N, C-alpha and C positions, 0 to 999 in steps of 0.2 A: 506492499500498498504506500502511494508517495507522501512524500512528507513534505508539509506546505510551508512550512516555519521553518527560518535557519536556526532561529534562537528563542531557547526558554520552551518549547512544551513536546513529552513524548508523545508527536502527534500520531506515528504508526509505527511501532514495532510487530516483529512478529515473532509468534514461539510456536510451539510443539502440545502433543497431546499424552496427557495421561489418565488412564479411568477409574477401574471399579473395583471394587474390596468385590471379596466373593459375593455376599446378598445383592448387593448393587448387580452385579452381572444378572442373577438370575432376574430382577428386577428393570433392569434395560430391556429386555427381551419384553416386556409386560407393553402391551399397546396404552399409552396415554389416552388416559378419559376425554373425550370431547367436549370442551367448551366452545358451544357457540360466540362466537365476534361478534360484539356492537359493536359496527362502522357508523361513523359519522365523521364530517368535515374534518382536515387536519385544523384549520383555521392561518396555516400558512405553509410556502414550499410555493414549488415554482409552476405546477400544474395542479390546476381546482380539479381533475377528476380524481387525484390520491385520496382516498381516505384513511381516516388510524382508529384505533381500536387498543385496547390492552386485556393482557391474558392475564392471568394467575397463576403460576406456577411454584412448585414448592421450593423454599429456601432451600432445605437437607432433602437429597432425591432417597437418603435413609430414613427418613423420619416424612413422609409424604402424606401424613393428615397434620403435620406440625404448623410451624409458620408458612406464609406465603409471601410470593414478591410479586412484582406489576412486571410485565413486558412487554414494553409497545410496539405493534405493528404496524406497518402499513400496506398500504395496496393500490393497484392500478388493474383494473378490470381486463382480460381480456375484449381487444379491441373489435374482433369477432366472433362473436359465442359460437358460430356454428362451429368452428374451426378449434375452436377451446380445448385442449388436452388437459390440463390440469392448472398447478401453483408451479414458479419457478421462484424459490429463494434465493434471495442474495443475500450471500454470507459474507461479510466485513473483514477486511483486515483489525494488523491495532497487534495486539490486544489493548483497544480502547478505542477500536472505530465504531461509527456506526451503520448500516445501512438503509437511516429511516428514510433517507429524502430518494434512494438509489431509483426505486421505479421510476419517478420522475427524470430525475438525475442521470441516471444511466440506460433510463429506459427509451429516452428518445434519440439514441445513438443506435439501438436493435432497430434490426430491419423488421420491416412489417409482417413475416410471417412468423416472426417469433413472437410480436407483438399481439398479434391475433392468437397465437397459440396457447398461451400463458395471461394467468394472474399474476405480474410482477408483486412481489410480496418483500417489504425491507423489514428490518427488527431495529431496535437495540438492544444488545447482549445485556446478558445479568450484570448489576451495575455499572451501566449506562446509563447516562440521564438521556428521554427524561424515564426509562424503566424506573425501578429503583436504584437508587443510585450510591454508590461508595466514594467515599472520600477519607484519605489517611491524614489528613489535616498537616501536609508538609513545610517545611518552613519557607518563604518566597525563593530563597537561595537552591536549595532542594528539587525545586521545580527547573531547573537550568538542563538542557540535556547535556552541556558540559559532567553536570552531578548524577543527571537518571541513566546516562549513558558513562561505563566506569573509565574514563580519560586520565590516566597516570599521572601523576608527576612530571616533569617535565625531566628528571632523570630516571627514572622508572618504577619512583618508591609508589607502592598500593595502602601505605598508612592513614592517606587521609582518604583513600577508596573505602579503606573496613570501618572507619570512624564513620563513614556516611553511613555506610550502611548501615550497623547499627541503630545510628539515632533517625533514620527514613523508617526500618524496620518496628522500631519501638513508637512510632510515630501513627504508624497504621496498626498496631496491635491496642494503642490508646484511643485512637478514635473510628474507626472501621468496624465498630462491632462484630455483629456475627455472619454483616454479607459478607465481609472482608475475608472470612474460611470458606466461605461458596461460592468462588468465583474460579472456575477453570474450565479445560478445554473440555472435559467432559461432562460438565454440567451444563456448559451451551449445548451438546448434542443434545444431551436429553431435553434442555427447552424448545429445539427444533422439532423435535418429536408430537412434545405436547403444541408448539404453530400448527405444524402438520395436521393434529386429530382437529384441533379448534378448526381449520380452515374446513373440518369433512371430509379431507382427500387420504384415501390408501394409502398414493404413494405420495410423492413429492420429489420435485426435482431440483437443481440447485446450480449456483454459479460463484462456488468460491474464490477468494481473493487473496493472494498474499497467505497470511496465521489464517484467515476463513478458507483457505487449501486443507488447513490441519482440521480445523471444525468439520470440514465435510467428509474427510478420508477417518474420521474417527464416528461420525455419524452412519456412513454406509459398511461400515464395520460393526459397529453396536445394533444398527436396524435396516441389514442390509435389502432385505426385503419388502422394505419402504422404499427404497431411492427408485425413481424412476431415469430421469438423463442426467448426468454428472459431471458438471464443467469443473476443474481445479484449472486455476489460474494462478500462476509464479508461486512456484512450488517450495515446502521446503524440503530437506531433510530429515524423517521418520527415525534414525536410527540413534543419532549422537554419536561422536565419536570422540568420547572423553573417558574410552573402556568400561564404561556401562550408561544405563540409560537414565543419561541427561539432555534432556531434550531442549529445555530451555537454550542450557549453557548452548548446543550446536548451533542453536539460533542466531546468537550473539558471533559465534565461531565464522559463522558465515559470512560475517562483512568482511572480514581481513582478505579472501579471495577474491568475496567480490569486488569493494574497492581497488584492491590492483586492476584486476580485469576490465572495470569501467574505467581508472583513471587512463589507463591507455585509450578508449576509445578519445577521453576528453583533450590528452596531449596529440592526439592527430590533429584533432578539430583544431587546439590554441595554437598548433603550429603552419597552419591554413595558410600560404602568404596571402590569398585574398581575405582574410578575416580582419574586420575590421577590430575584435577582441585580441588579435594576436599575441600572444604571450615570447614567443621566442621561435626560433629556426627551423627547430628539430623537435621531436616529442620526448627525445631522451633529454636535453634542455630544458622544456616545460618541467616534466619529471622533477630532474635536482634542482631547478631554483626553487619549485615548490617547499622540498622538502630544506632548504637553505631558510626560506623566509618562517616556516614553521618552526624553524630551532632559533630564529633571528627572535620572535615573537614569544617565545618560550622564556628567552632570555630579559627580551624588553618591550613590553605586553604596549599598545593603543589603548588611549582611553575610548572606550566605544558608550557614548551619554546613551540611556535609554534600552541598551541591550542588558541580559539577567545571565554572567554579572557583565557591570559596565565596563568592559576590556576585551580588546581583542589580542587574547593568547595564542600561544601554538595550537592549542586543544580547541576553541573556538574556530580558528579558522581550519582544522581537522575535522571537526563537527561539520561545518558550513559545506567544505568539500561533500563530505558523505551524503549530505540532503541533495546537495544539490546536480548528484551523480544520480540521484533514482527520476532523472528524465531529460533527456540530450535540451529543451525545450529550456533547460535551467543552466547550460553552460553557460551562457554569456553574463549569468548573474554570478555565477564563480569568479568568471576573470576579472570583470567590474572589481569585486572584493581583491584579488590579489595584485590586478593593478594601484589598485587605492593604498594597499599596506606597504605597498613598494615603496609608493611615494609619501609613506608616514601619514596620512590621511584615513578615513575610513568613511564609506556613506550610511545612510542613517541608519539606525537600528531596525528591521524587522519589524511590524506592531504587532504583537503578542496578542493574545483572545484573553476575555475574561480571568480573571484567576482562576475562580469557581470553576471555570471549562477546565483548566491546565492541573488542577487537584481532582477532577475527578478521570481524566484518561490517564494522571497516571498512577491513580490508585486501582484500576481495572489492568492497567497493565504490570503493575508491580504485583497485585493478589493471582494472577494467571500465569505469569513464571513463575512466581514464589511456591503457589501450589501445585504445578506440574508434576515438578522434583524438584528432589531437597538438594542443592547445592553444598562444597564443600563451605566449610567454614574455617579452616585453616588457612591463614596467612600466607603460608609458607608453599602450597598449590601454588594461589595466585602469585605470588612474587616466580614461580616457577614458568609459569605459562604466559608471565608478561615477558621476560627478559625472551623465552625462544619465540615470542611472537614478537615481540618488535627487532629482532635479528633476521627475521622470513618474512616480515613486512611492516617494512618501515611507513608506508604509509600512515598505516592507522593505528603505530605507534608501543602496540601493547591493548589498546583497547578491549578488540573482542575476547582475552582471557584472560579479560580482570574482573572482580568480585560488582556485582550489582546487589542489591540491597538483600537480595537472594541469602547471602552469605552470613546475613543474620537475622534470616526471617522465625518468627518464635513460633513458627507452629510445623509440624510437618507434615507428607501430604499425609490425605488423608485414603489415597487411593492410589492400587497400582498400576503399572503401564496396562494404555489400551493396544497392543501390538497390533500392527497393521497388515495385513494378510490378502493372499489370492484367496481366499474364502468368500464366494459369494456373487451376485449377479456380471455377468461382462459389461458395465452399461456407466462405466468412469472415459473422460476422454480429461487428457492432461494437455495444456498450453504452456509453452514456456519458451520464453524469448534466450535466446544465447547469452545475453550480455546485460546481468542482472544484477545490482551493487545489492540489494537485499535477501535477495532470493536464488545464490548462485545455478549453474545449470547442474555442478556436480550434485548439489544437495536432491534436486528435480529427480536426476537420474534415480537417487535411493528410492524414492518416493515410486519411482516408475516400479523399478524392480522389485520392491513389496509387495505393490497389487499386481502382478504377475500379470494372468491371461484377463483380469478382469479391469482392465487400462489400456486405451491407446493414446501414445503420447503424440503429440505434433511440436516440433521443435521449430523457431522461430527464427530467420535471421535479422536479428535486429537489437534496439539496445536500448534498454530504458526497464525500468519498474510496472508490472501490467501489463499483459502481454492483450488479451479482446479488447477490441475496439479501443484500445489506449496507445500505448508505445510497440504493438505488433506491428505489422504487414495485412495487405487485405487477403493475402493467400491464407492465414491465419482464423482469419474474422470471416473467413467463405465456409472454412472448415467446422469452426466452432459452432457458425449461425443455421448451417445443412445443419448437423448433430441434433442441433436443439431443437430444430420447424421439423424435422423428418424424421430423427432416429438414426440418417446414414452417417455412419461411423468410419474412418479406414481402417481396411481389416489390416492393418501392421502401423509402425509407428514412421513417422514422414516426418522431412523436412522443409521447412516453408522455404522456397528462398528468394 
């Protein structure tokens, strides 16, 4: 999922899935009770046809008769009732993202045959306002992406990161209430089955994006016979690579090769002779100049009024670089920041959303990442990982191997992993850009392998995060649209050049 802010917000993180205790595994295969949705006008949004409703789901699926929470749901009805196939749920990225406005926003990009075939359904996942909302009450400085993302100190030290992890996790435990313990990928998947039942659908189709690919994969694993046509777009590694199932850390680790790959694309663009934002004569020089500039800013930060924190240091530059590599349309903004910093100046700081929004997004992201898997608590683990990562991937300076607040999370995961397997209907289409900073192709291939004959994968020769109808290409878009509208899927994995 694309990040739209350079500073101050956990706009779009992605993570991976964990699942069920043994009693919950049995419960997961039990059909959700249908609760009819009471649709009414949303009162806002870009399409007056979009309707909204609220669904109640169990806070704790181990106690289904206990406290319930609200899930906000939206819809735009199929445009041709005689051609209607069912409901297409748009599963957002994040964690911390919402698809509540997507029936209107993404729906307008869809071809007519898809809009004719489906009610387009969005929702605000548990914890995301206007669903029952989570809030950790973090300090203002801890809402900065350079803190939420664990950038080490200039010398590689992780001491401040571990202190921030303790401070922030304690705030979540103190202020997050019972809800903060019940936000996870598997809980999101169960919520989806309640949405399906409330819609009156025997089976549901879905389009999951970024972290939403994990919710979609978990849903298809837990409820395989309730899936129709499943599209997973910009896919995350479901296996982890830290020696055991630590899927949230695998998400973070993916940024190291992802940035190295995408920076190569940026450097080619920034070295082109006809580029008005040209940074150097060769791609190699763009890279070496960036590393020198980041090192200089580590030693001598520039004041950056209005940012959080109000300095442009090396890590703020690196985080801006990561953000702007999500979408090639943002390459000029990164080049302008680099050019200004070389001259000792800064552009205006990006305007941040209201702090209440930042608090909500940060809380949902933290809860999902930390409840999905247990992170190491030893400082030495992160010191070793950061040192190795800094040597191998200098652009990210060790951040992808460092300690997020999950290193001090006080609640052990309540549920063991949901392992993605090849058992289930062959009704999954993966679409993946070759160059993706947040969900690298290497991770998508691992999901493809885990799904086996359940899936076919479309690899798109394109750059950027989010492939279908966004940063992909016409061939990939046609392939996905054809599958959704007709069910026709390539017989084997294909490459869209």
